[in-house]
N, C-alpha and C positions, 0 to 999 in steps of 0.2 A: 504493500501496499503507498501511493507516496504521496506527503502531504505538500513538504513543500516543491513549489513548482520544479520541473525538470532540468530542467538547463537555463540558465542568466546569461546572458554573454551580452557586452557590448556589439554594437548596430557594424562595427565597422569590421568586426570578426567573423559576418554573415560573409557564407561564399556565393552569392549572385547579385548582383550591382544594378539585376534588371529590377528586381523587388525596391530599393529606395528610385528609380524612373518614375517608380508608379504613385507616391505620393505625392500627391500638388502640391502649390509653393506656400499658397494661401488655406489653409482648411482651415473647417471648423469641424467639429463632432468625432464619428467613425469612418473614419473609410477601410472599406474592404478592397482588401488586395490580393490579384494575383499570386503565388508562389512556386516554384520550382516540388515537383513529386517524384521521386525515385529515378527510374527512366521514362515518363512523361515527358517528350518535344514541348517548350514552351511553356508556359507561365500559367495555372489551373485555378480556380478557384476550387474551394475545398465543398466538401458534400453539401452543407446543411447552410450556406453563404445566403440563400434567395427568401428559406423559410427564415431564418436568424434576422436579415436585412427590413422583410418587410412584417416580420413582428415587432421591431423596434420605434418602427414605426407608426404601427399602431398603439401598443403600448405604451411607447417611452415620446412623444412625439415630443418633446422639450427637445429630445438630442437631436444632432442633424447627421443621415446614415447617408453616405452613396456609398456607389461599386463602382468600379470601370467594367464598362458595356467589353463583350468582344472576346472574353477568353473561355475556354472549356472547361466546364463544368465533370470535377473528379464525383462518380460514380462509384459508393462504396456499397455493399450486399452485408452489411453485420446490421447490427444495431446498433455500434457504436453512437455516438454523435460531435461529427468532425466540423468544429466552427473553422471560419474561415482568420486566415493572417490582418491583423487591421492594424492599422494606423490608429492612435488617438491624440487627436493636435487636443494644444493647452489647453482646453476649456476641458476637455474630461479628462479627468484620471482612473488612473488605473485600479483603485477600489469600487469606483463609482462601474466603470465596466462590468470589473468579475461581477458586481451584484447585479445589472442588469442579465449578466449570464447565466447566474446561480436562478435568477427568475423566470426566464426564457426554457431555461432546463426543467423545473419544477413542471409551467404549462405543458413541455411536451411529454413528458414522465408521466403524466395523471392518468394516457389513458396505455400507459405499461402495462404489463403483464405482473404479476405479485413472485416477485424472487428475481425477476428479471436486473443483471448486474451492467448495465451499459457504460462501457468507459467513454470520456472526456474527450477530446483534444480538444486544444484552442494555442493560439498564441495572438501577441501583441506588441506594436512597434511603440513604445510610447518616447515622448519627446519632451523631456527640462529644458527649458528656452533660461528659462534664468540662469543654470548650471553648466548650460552648452553641453548637455549628454544626450546621450538616444541609444536605450536600452529594448533588450527585447524578451519581453515574458513566455515563457510557454509549460506548458503542463498538461500532462498525460495522468489521466485517474479515476477512480470509480466517483458519481457525482458525493459521495459522502467526504470523500475529500477533499474532491475540491471546495463545502464548505467549510472544511476545515483549514483548509489551506487561507479562504479569503477574512473568514476570523483570525486567524495569527498575523497574516500577513500585512508589512511593515514599510513604505513609499520606502519612507528615510534610507531602510539602511538598505535596498533594494535598490535603489540610485546611488547610494555611495560605493556596491561595489563595481 
């Protein structure tokens, strides 16, 4: 069980600079980004990108969310939740985003069969303009581990690493 984020590293360590070119220069809110995935040619968006974007627009209309069009969508045949890589502009904090994700997953899982143990896969790129740092937050684990990670999350510690 993985309670802490699986991988935390600075954006400069990301292997694919194409991701950075997808970040709008004057963005607000949340931007869904395409990303490389294993041996797939080109950039893709994760399976739950469309549903998550629609859900945020309906359930958190005060948060601006945009998704770049024209990228292939990864179709996976499992009960896991594959949330898209997102860029969080300075007006959306990582803890706020994680709470939005938690609420989204709660809604999605209301119809799940009792005992289903789906895993959550999510990544977020966050920019702290004041400190001049860009970080990436990756999480993979079950929903209960995500809830625990959200409660224990310390943004200052995360940005200091």
